[in-house]
C-alpha positions in Angstrom: 21.8 -20.1 24.1 23.1 -17.4 26.4 22.1 -14.7 24.8 19.6 -11.8 25.9 18.5 -9.3 23.6 17.2 -5.5 25.0 16.4 -2.3 24.9 15.5 0.2 26.7 12.8 2.6 26.6 11.5 5.5 28.1 9.8 9.1 27.5 12.6 12.0 26.5 15.0 12.7 29.7 13.9 9.5 31.7 17.8 8.6 32.0 18.1 5.7 29.5 21.4 7.0 29.0 22.7 7.2 32.1 21.2 4.2 33.2 22.8 2.4 30.1 26.3 3.9 31.2 26.0 2.1 34.9 25.5 -1.1 33.0 28.1 -1.3 31.0 30.0 -0.2 33.8 29.1 -2.9 36.0 29.4 -5.8 32.8 33.1 -4.3 32.7 32.6 -3.2 29.3 33.6 0.3 29.9 35.7 1.8 32.6 33.9 4.3 35.1 34.2 7.6 33.9 33.4 11.1 35.1 31.0 12.2 32.4 27.7 10.4 31.4 26.1 9.4 28.1 28.9 7.4 26.6 26.6 5.8 23.9 25.6 9.6 22.7 28.0 10.2 20.5 26.9 13.5 19.3 27.7 16.8 20.7 23.7 17.9 20.3 23.0 15.0 22.2 25.1 15.4 25.1 24.3 19.5 25.1 20.5 18.7 25.1 20.5 15.7 27.2 18.6 13.5 24.2 19.4 10.6 22.6 19.1 11.0 18.5 20.8 8.2 17.0 20.2 4.7 18.7 23.4 2.8 20.0 24.1 -0.9 20.4 26.5 -2.5 22.9 27.7 -6.0 23.8 28.3 -7.1 27.0 29.6 -10.1 29.1 28.0 -10.9 33.1 27.9 -14.6 34.6 28.5 -16.4 30.8 25.7 -14.7 29.4 26.1 -12.1 26.4 23.7 -9.0 26.7 23.3 -7.3 23.5 21.6 -3.5 24.8 20.2 -0.8 22.4 19.8 2.5 24.0 17.0 4.0 21.6 16.3 7.7 21.3 13.0 8.6 23.3 11.6 11.5 21.1 8.3 10.8 19.3 9.7 12.2 16.3 12.3 8.9 15.8 9.5 6.5 17.0 10.3 4.2 13.4 13.6 3.5 14.5 12.5 2.6 18.1 9.8 0.1 16.6 12.6 -1.3 14.6 14.8 -1.5 17.4 11.9 -3.2 19.4 11.6 -5.8 16.5 15.3 -6.7 16.9 14.9 -7.7 20.8 13.1 -10.0 23.0 12.5 -7.8 25.9 12.7 -4.3 27.1 13.7 -2.6 29.9 10.6 -0.3 30.8 12.2 2.9 32.7 10.1 5.4 34.4 11.4 8.6 36.1 10.4 8.4 39.7 9.8 11.8 40.2 7.6 12.3 37.1 5.8 9.2 36.7 4.2 8.1 33.7 4.7 10.4 30.1 2.9 10.0 26.6 5.8 8.7 25.1 6.3 6.2 28.2 2.7 5.0 27.1 3.3 4.9 23.2 7.0 2.8 23.5 5.3 0.6 25.8 2.4 -0.6 23.8 4.3 -0.9 20.6 6.3 -3.0 22.9 3.1 -5.0 23.5 2.6 -6.0 20.1 6.1 -6.9 19.6 5.1 -9.4 21.9 8.1 -8.3 24.2 8.4 -9.3 28.4 8.9 -5.7 29.9 10.6 -5.5 32.9 9.3 -1.8 34.4 12.2 -0.2 36.4 12.0 3.1 38.1 14.7 5.4 38.0 16.2 8.2 39.8 14.7 7.6 43.2 17.8 9.4 44.6 16.0 12.4 43.8 14.6 14.8 46.6 11.3 14.7 44.6 10.9 10.9 43.7 7.7 9.3 44.9 8.7 5.4 43.6 5.6 4.1 45.5 2.7 6.4 43.9 4.9 5.8 40.4 4.9 2.2 41.2 0.8 1.9 41.6 0.9 3.8 38.8 2.8 1.1 36.3 0.8 -1.2 38.1 -2.5 -0.1 37.1 -0.7 0.2 33.2 1.0 -3.2 32.8 -0.9 -5.2 35.5 2.0 -6.8 37.2 3.1 -6.5 40.9 4.3 -3.3 42.1 6.8 -5.5 44.4 7.9 -6.9 41.4 9.4 -3.2 40.1 13.1 -2.4 40.2 13.8 1.1 41.6 17.0 1.9 40.6 19.4 5.1 40.4 21.2 5.3 36.7 23.2 8.5 38.2 24.5 6.5 41.5 24.2 2.9 40.7 21.9 2.0 43.3 20.0 -1.7 42.3 21.4 -1.8 38.7 22.8 -5.0 39.2 19.6 -6.2 40.3 18.1 -5.5 36.2 21.0 -7.5 35.1 20.0 -10.4 37.1 16.3 -10.1 36.0 17.5 -10.2 32.5 19.0 -13.5 33.3 16.3 -14.4 35.3 12.7 -13.8 33.7 13.6 -13.3 29.9 14.0 -16.1 27.2 16.9 -16.7 24.8 16.1 -15.7 21.1 16.0 -19.4 20.0 13.0 -20.0 22.5 11.2 -16.3 21.7 11.4 -16.9 18.1 9.7 -20.8 18.3 7.2 -18.8 20.9 6.4 -15.7 18.4 6.5 -17.2 15.1 4.5 -14.4 13.4 6.9 -11.6 14.6 9.6 -13.0 12.2 7.1 -14.5 9.6 8.8 -18.0 10.3 8.4 -20.9 7.7 5.9 -22.7 10.1 7.3 -25.7 11.6 10.6 -25.3 10.0 10.0 -28.2 8.0 9.5 -26.6 4.4 12.1 -27.6 2.2 15.4 -25.7 2.2 14.2 -24.1 5.4 17.4 -25.0 7.0 19.6 -22.9 4.5 17.5 -20.0 5.4 19.7 -17.2 6.2 18.3 -13.8 6.7 18.6 -10.5 9.4 17.0 -7.6 9.9 18.0 -4.0 9.5 17.4 -1.8 12.6 19.5 0.7 11.5 22.4 2.1 9.0 24.7 4.8 9.4 27.5 6.5 7.4 31.0 6.4 8.3 33.2 8.4 6.5 35.8 6.0 6.4 33.5 2.9 6.3 31.0 4.2 4.3 27.8 2.4 5.0 27.1 0.4 7.7 24.5 -1.8 8.8 22.7 -2.4 12.7 21.4 -6.1 11.9 20.2 -8.7 14.0 20.4 -12.2 12.6 17.5 -14.0 12.6 18.6 -17.1 10.7 21.6 -18.9 9.9 24.9 -17.1 9.7 26.6 -15.3 7.8 30.1 -14.0 6.9 32.7 -11.3 5.1 32.4 -12.3 1.2 28.8 -13.7 1.2 26.6 -12.3 -1.0 23.4 -10.4 0.2 20.2 -9.3 -1.0 18.4 -6.4 0.3 14.9 -7.3 0.0 12.8 -4.2 -0.2 16.0 -1.7 -2.0 16.8 -4.4 -4.2 20.8 -3.9 -3.9 22.8 -7.0 -3.7 25.9 -6.4 -1.2 29.5 -8.1 -0.5 30.2 -7.5 3.1 33.9 -6.5 3.8 34.2 -6.3 7.5 31.5 -7.3 10.4 31.7 -7.3 13.3 29.9 -6.6 17.2 29.8 -3.1 19.5 32.0 -2.9 22.3 30.3 -0.3 22.0 33.1 0.6 20.0 32.8 -1.8 16.4 35.0 -4.8 17.1 35.6 -6.6 14.0 34.9 -10.7 13.4 34.3 -13.3 11.2 30.8 -14.9 11.2 27.9 -13.3 12.2 25.8 -15.8 14.7 22.1 -16.1 14.8 20.1 -14.2 17.6 23.4 -11.8 17.8 23.3 -7.9 17.3 26.1 -7.1 15.0 26.9 -4.5 11.8 27.4 -5.0 8.8 29.9 -3.3 6.8 28.2 -2.7 3.4 30.4 -0.6 0.6 27.5 1.7 0.4 27.6 5.1 -0.3 24.2 6.8 1.2 21.8 5.4 4.1 19.7 5.2 1.4 20.5 2.4 -0.1 20.4 0.2 3.2 16.8 1.1 4.5 16.0 0.6 8.2 13.4 -2.3 8.3 14.9 -3.7 5.2 15.2 -7.5 5.3 19.1 -8.8 4.5 18.9 -12.7 2.8 21.6 -14.6 1.4 22.3 -16.0 -2.4 21.9 -19.6 -0.9 18.5 -18.9 0.2 17.1 -17.8 -2.8 19.4 -20.6 -4.4 17.4 -23.0 -2.0 13.8 -22.9 -3.6 12.6 -21.1 -0.6 10.1 -17.9 -1.7 11.3 -14.3 -1.5 8.1 -13.1 0.1 8.2 -15.8 2.9 11.6 -14.2 4.3 10.3 -11.0 4.3 10.5 -9.8 8.3 7.5 -7.9 8.8 6.8 -4.1 9.8 9.1 -2.4 7.0 8.3 1.4 5.9 9.7 3.9 3.7 10.7 6.9 6.0 8.7 10.2 4.8 9.2 13.5 6.0 5.6 14.9 7.5 7.2 18.4 7.6 8.6 21.2 5.1 10.3 24.1 5.4 12.6 26.4 3.1 16.2 26.7 4.2 17.8 29.7 3.2 21.4 30.9 2.9 22.0 34.1 5.0 24.5 35.1 2.6 23.4 34.4 -1.2 26.6 33.6 -2.6 27.0 30.3 0.2 24.3 28.8 -2.0 26.3 26.2 -3.1 28.1 25.8 0.3 24.4 25.0 1.1 23.8 22.6 -1.4 26.8 20.7 -0.5 26.2 20.4 3.1 22.6 19.2 2.5 24.2 16.6 0.3 26.4 15.6 3.1 23.5 15.4 5.7 21.1 13.4 3.6 24.4 10.4 3.3 23.9 9.9 6.9 19.9 10.7 7.7 17.7 9.2 5.1 14.9 11.1 6.4 16.3 14.3 4.9 14.7 15.5 1.8 15.2 18.6 -0.2 14.8 20.1 -3.4 16.1 22.7 -5.2 13.6 25.8 -5.9 14.1 29.3 -7.3 11.6 32.2 -7.1 11.8 36.2 -7.9 11.1 37.3 -4.5 13.3 34.9 -2.5 16.0 33.8 -5.1 17.5 30.4 -4.9 16.7 28.2 -1.9 15.9 24.6 -1.0 12.4 23.3 0.3 13.8 20.3 2.9 11.7 17.8 4.0 11.8 16.8 7.9 10.5 14.1 10.5 8.7 16.4 12.7 10.1 19.9 14.7 13.2 18.2 16.7 14.4 16.9 13.7 14.3 20.0 11.5 16.1 21.6 14.5 18.8 19.2 15.0 19.3 19.6 11.1 19.6 22.9 11.6 21.8 23.4 14.3 24.2 20.5 12.6 24.2 23.0 9.8 26.1 25.2 12.0 28.1 23.3 13.6 29.9 20.6 11.1 29.7 22.8 8.4 29.6 26.4 9.5 26.4 27.0 7.3 24.5 29.8 8.7 20.8 29.5 7.5 17.2 30.4 7.6 14.3 28.0 8.1 10.9 29.4 6.9 7.8 28.6 9.2 7.2 25.1 8.3 3.8 23.6 6.5 2.8 19.7 6.3 1.7 18.4 3.0 -1.6 18.4 1.9 -3.5 16.3 -1.1 -5.4 18.5 -3.6 -7.9 17.7 -5.8 -8.1 19.6 -8.9 -11.5 20.6 -11.2 -9.6 20.8 -14.3 -7.5 18.7 -15.7 -5.5 21.5 -17.7 -2.4 22.2 -14.6 0.9 21.2 -16.4 1.8 18.5 -13.5 -1.4 16.3 -14.2 -0.8 17.4 -18.1 3.0 15.8 -18.0 1.8 12.8 -15.6 4.3 14.1 -12.6 1.5 14.1 -10.0 1.1 10.9 -9.9 4.8 10.6 -9.6 4.6 12.6 -6.9 2.2 10.6 -5.1 3.6 7.6 -5.5 7.3 8.8 -3.9 5.3 10.4 -1.1 3.3 7.3 -0.3 0.2 9.3 -0.8 -1.5 7.5 -3.3 -2.0 4.8 -1.1 -4.4 7.4 1.1 -6.4 7.8 -2.4 -6.4 3.9 -3.4 -7.7 2.1 -0.5 -6.7 -1.4 -2.2 -3.0 -0.5 -1.3 -2.9 0.3 2.2 -0.4 -1.9 2.9 1.5 -2.4 -0.2 4.3 -0.6 -2.2 2.8 0.9 -4.8 4.9 0.5 -8.2 3.5 3.5 -11.4 3.9 0.4 -13.9 1.7 -1.8 -12.0 -1.3 1.2 -11.8 -4.1 -0.3 -13.6 -5.9 2.5 -15.9 -8.8 2.4 -13.3 -6.4 3.2 -10.8 -4.7 5.7 -13.0 -7.8 8.0 -13.6 -8.5 8.1 -9.8 -5.4 9.5 -9.1 -5.1 11.5 -12.3 -6.7 15.1 -10.6 -4.7 14.8 -7.4 -1.6 17.0 -6.3 0.9 16.8 -3.6 1.1 20.2 -1.9 4.2 20.7 0.2 3.9 24.7 0.7 1.5 27.7 -0.2 3.5 28.5 -3.2 3.0 25.1 -4.9 -1.1 26.0 -4.5 -3.3 26.1 -7.8 -5.8 28.9 -7.7 -9.0 28.9 -5.2 -11.2 28.3 -8.2 -9.7 25.1 -9.4 -9.7 23.4 -6.5 -12.6 20.6 -5.4 -11.5 19.5 -2.0 -8.5 19.8 0.2 -7.3 17.1 2.6 -5.0 17.4 5.3 -3.0 15.2 7.7 -4.2 13.8 10.7 -2.5 12.7 14.1 -3.8 10.8 17.0 -2.5 13.2 19.7 -2.0 11.5 23.5 -2.0 14.2 26.3 -1.2 13.0 29.8 -1.6 15.9 31.8 -2.8 16.1 35.9 -7.0 16.6 36.2 -6.7 20.3 37.4 -5.4 21.1 33.9 -8.4 19.5 32.4 -9.8 22.4 31.4 -7.0 24.1 30.0 -5.8 21.1 27.7 -9.6 20.5 26.5 -10.0 24.5 25.5 -6.7 24.3 23.8 -7.2 21.2 21.4 -10.7 22.7 20.8 -9.0 25.8 19.6 -6.7 23.7 17.3 -9.6 22.2 15.9 -9.7 18.5 17.9 -11.8 16.0 18.4 -11.9 14.2 21.9 -11.8 10.3 20.9 -11.5 8.6 24.6 -10.1 9.2 28.3 -8.4 7.2 30.3 -7.2 7.6 34.1 -3.9 6.5 34.9 -4.7 6.8 38.6 -6.9 9.6 40.8 -5.0 12.7 39.4 -3.7 12.2 36.1 -5.7 11.5 32.9 -4.4 10.5 29.2 -6.4 12.5 26.7 -6.8 11.2 22.9 -7.2 13.8 20.3 -7.6 13.8 16.7 -5.7 16.9 15.5 -5.0 18.2 12.2 -0.6 17.9 12.2 -1.1 21.4 10.2 -2.2 22.9 13.4 0.1 21.4 16.0 3.6 21.4 13.9 4.2 25.2 15.3 3.1 26.3 18.6 1.0 23.8 20.1 3.3 22.1 22.5 4.4 25.3 23.8 1.1 26.4 24.5 0.5 23.1 26.3 3.1 23.5 28.5 2.1 26.7 29.3 -1.3 26.3 29.8 -0.5 22.9 32.6 2.4 24.9 34.1 4.9 22.2 32.6 3.2 19.2 33.7 1.4 17.8 30.8 3.4 15.9 27.8 2.1 14.6 24.3 2.6 11.9 22.1 1.4 12.0 18.6 1.4 9.4 15.6 -0.1 10.0 12.1 -3.1 8.7 11.3 -4.9 9.4 7.7 -5.8 12.3 5.4 -9.6 13.5 5.5 -11.0 16.1 3.7 -11.2 19.6 5.5 -12.5 22.9 5.1 -9.2 24.3 4.1 -8.7 27.6 1.9 -5.4 29.4 0.0 -4.9 32.6 1.4 -2.9 35.1 -1.1 -1.4 38.1 -0.7 -1.2 41.0 -3.0 1.4 44.1 -2.6 -0.2 46.8 -5.4 -2.4 44.4 -6.8 -0.1 41.7 -7.8 0.1 38.0 -6.2 3.2 37.4 -4.0 3.4 33.4 -4.3 6.1 33.1 -1.9 3.7 34.4 1.0 1.0 32.1 -0.1 -0.6 30.0 2.9 -2.7 27.0 3.4 -5.4 28.1 6.3 -8.6 26.6 7.7 -11.9 28.8 6.7 -12.0 29.7 10.3 -8.6 30.9 10.9 -8.3 32.8 7.4 -9.4 36.5 8.4 -7.1 36.4 11.1 -4.5 35.2 9.6 -4.9 37.5 6.5 -5.4 40.7 9.1 -2.3 39.7 10.2 -0.1 39.2 7.6 -1.4 42.6 6.1 -0.4 44.6 9.2 2.7 43.1 9.4 3.7 44.0 5.9 2.5 47.6 6.2 5.1 48.3 9.1 7.8 45.7 7.1 7.6 47.6 3.3 9.3 51.2 3.1 7.2 54.0 1.3 7.0 54.8 -1.9 6.2 57.9 -3.7 2.8 56.3 -4.6 0.1 54.7 -2.0 0.6 50.7 -1.8 -2.4 48.8 -1.4 -1.4 45.5 0.9 -4.6 42.8 0.2 -5.0 39.5 1.7 -7.9 37.1 -0.4 -9.3 33.9 -1.1 -9.9 33.4 -5.1 -11.3 36.7 -6.1 -12.5 37.6 -2.3 -10.1 40.2 -0.6 -10.9 39.7 3.3 -8.3 42.1 4.4 -6.6 45.4 3.4 -3.9 47.9 4.7 -3.2 51.1 2.7 1.0 52.4 2.7 0.9 56.2 2.3 3.1 57.6 -0.6 6.3 59.2 0.6 5.3 63.1 0.2 7.2 65.9 -1.0 6.6 69.3 -0.3 5.9 71.0 -4.0 4.9 74.5 -2.4 8.2 75.1 -0.9 9.2 77.1 -3.6 6.4 79.5 -3.9 7.1 82.2 -1.7 3.5 84.1 -2.0 2.0 84.5 -5.4 -2.0 83.6 -6.9 -3.0 80.6 -5.2 -4.1 79.1 -8.7 -0.3 78.8 -9.1 0.0 76.2 -5.7 -3.1 74.5 -7.0 -1.7 73.7 -10.0 1.7 72.1 -8.7 -0.8 70.3 -6.3 -2.5 68.9 -9.4 0.8 68.0 -11.1 1.8 66.1 -8.0 -1.9 64.1 -7.7 -1.8 63.1 -11.7 2.0 62.1 -11.6 1.2 60.1 -8.5 -1.4 58.6 -10.4 0.7 57.6 -13.3 3.4 56.3 -11.0 0.8 54.1 -9.2 -0.5 52.1 -12.5 2.9 51.9 -14.1 5.4 51.8 -11.1 6.8 48.3 -9.5 7.3 48.3 -5.2 10.5 47.5 -4.6 11.1 45.0 -1.5 14.1 44.6 0.6 14.8 40.8 0.4 14.4 40.8 4.1 10.7 41.7 4.0 10.2 38.3 2.8 12.5 36.6 4.9 11.1 38.1 8.2 7.8 37.2 6.9 8.4 33.2 6.0 11.1 33.2 8.9 10.3 30.6 11.8 10.3 33.1 14.8 
């Protein structure tokens, strides 16, 4: 079988897409172009120089068929990368010869090794003046344990030595059939294939899905066993959907229709579905004939499937309140092509109508904001992002608990697994929960923003998400890195030396602490040399509190935050000082307070707008002036008691908007 399936993995901005362009040109898949990044289709990808959406391509060289997957390099899309690794037999590990091994390089390398992939190490950008291929080759030798002489040194820009990479693909790599026999656990094969009906086994892995406005949802698949064709009845195991393909084909990298999907190859399938949520990444496709042959469906499932869930939530507001319906339509269209985007309609007295949206992480949020502007001409305001917390309530009289919607939220977000340890690797179905499990879940609530938080006195405990963060940086900045991580409540787990000058530090850090400015401060503390990679690990209890803001003794839920006890005073002090500057003066004094439960921890007062009631007094007895002042004082007291604070809507926006 002369098929070679591979992907290119690297840290962001190490030249994956440029190298892919040169490979496509050398194999004749595309003609030589003046511009780079043929596989980066979106304008944002071209402008930022990053790959957001993976793209496959088929090539021919020396009677071999090459199937390439250009994977995203940013950590936000690590699940897509993991499924791409599951669809191939080997990987090009690309490292910038001027920057060396970075955090994402290590993360994806470990994933590839776990997938039993053969690694071909390649140094890129050797044409740069700052390149030091010998030093970086030594780093790779220390990491992978291969001879530095086997590392291929190339320039994706000029095409130097790229043909050596293609020759290495043919010489060093197993074909899909041999790889499958050598690593049966990767695809959960039926043992020695002597199982009754094993010859009828036909299945494929969905490693990506995209929405095309003309073709509907296209599933990008790797055929593991058997063959599929147009008109076959196909079952999606995890989503439990049934599809009948109206078109199948491969990538040139453009879509090229064909007749039969063959084993070991990478294809696309026109599913006929209207949303990518119905064709989930990582799902297993099996044919109706496979089910009829008597093979247990559970035996066919390809391991590694996960339902993609947002980690970061933010409020999204239209700048013009009359554009609410337009924003709703825009988010709905975006969600058709991006299953990781979640949105719910919300309403508040302070902020009006808005949407609470969920994103994979910060880059994903920035991309969605940019796409709203470019593709739908939708100007928006995004609030400061927050993570999802788990709250255990002392009382069961709260509305979500009484109605049972809290359990539905726990299952929908996947957080029920954090509480029920028996379900760590299995999906939870509400109907299958036992009475004992329901009792365990009953007091727990999912909190996506400060406005969702219950009162402090009702909270028994709060759990926050924890990430394992890898920080790669020069040894000379060790003190700065450690001080910064400690400031963000980090716990050092271990350290590894890449070479004499560079160290990898593994920290456990609260995700709520690192989503705002941790990366920017890390770059500042290390003069831009440090890089980071993160991975969600678990939830754990923390000393967190609900910080309330009171204006004129009335609580404003839109300005509530979840903060750590140690930082509550500083955040409360900062909030009341900013509000004092933003809220206009009234005819009465306005107290602004920050509190935790019934305890006030910070206060500022906006003084009353003064009116000179003595202006009309030209002489006369002093008692007349005193009488006017007393009357004004009583009036202000009554006004403060019954008057309301009129705050412009932009005050709330300035407080919650992401700077």
